[in-house]
N, C-alpha and C positions, 0 to 999 in steps of 0.2 A: 504494500500500500504506500503510495507516494504522499508527499506533503500536502498536495491539493486535496486528496481524498481524506486525509486526517482533518484538514480544516473544515471540509463539508460535514464530516461526522461530528466534529465539535459544535458546529453551528446547529446541527439537527438536535443534538443533546441539549443545547442551551434553549432552543425553541420549545422542546418538550418540557423542560423545567419551568420555563415562563408560562406555558399553558397550564401546567399543573398548579402553579401558584397564582392563578387568576391575574395574569399580566398580559392581556391580549395585545396591547400596543407594542410591548417589547417582543412578543412572539411574532407580530407582523414585521417589525423592523429587522429581526433576525432572518425572517423568510426573504425579505427584500435583499439583505446582504448575501444570502445564498444564491439568489437569482443573479445578482450582479457578478458574483464570483464565477458562476458558470458561464455567463456571457463573455467574460473577459479571460477565460481560461487560457487561450493561446498567448495573450499578452503577458499574463502572469508567468507562464512557463518560459517565455523568452527572457523576461527580466531575471528569472532565477538563473538562467544560463549566462547572463551577462550580455545578451544581445540587445541591440538598439531597438526600441519600440517607437521611435519617432518616425512619423510618416514623412516620406520624401516629397517635397513640393515640386510639382512639375512646372517647368518654365514655359510660358506661352509664347 
């Protein structure tokens, strides 16, 4: 299991704890964080490897 999978698992555990403790707003925010992490998975992996994630601007 890689670092990314561990982060997703930790966020899921935190969401479950927030739900069990009647903290719906916190559970929602954690869910948003999970979705954002999944959407940016390629960028996060590139950063971990030390690759540039800056988009190259094309000259017109």
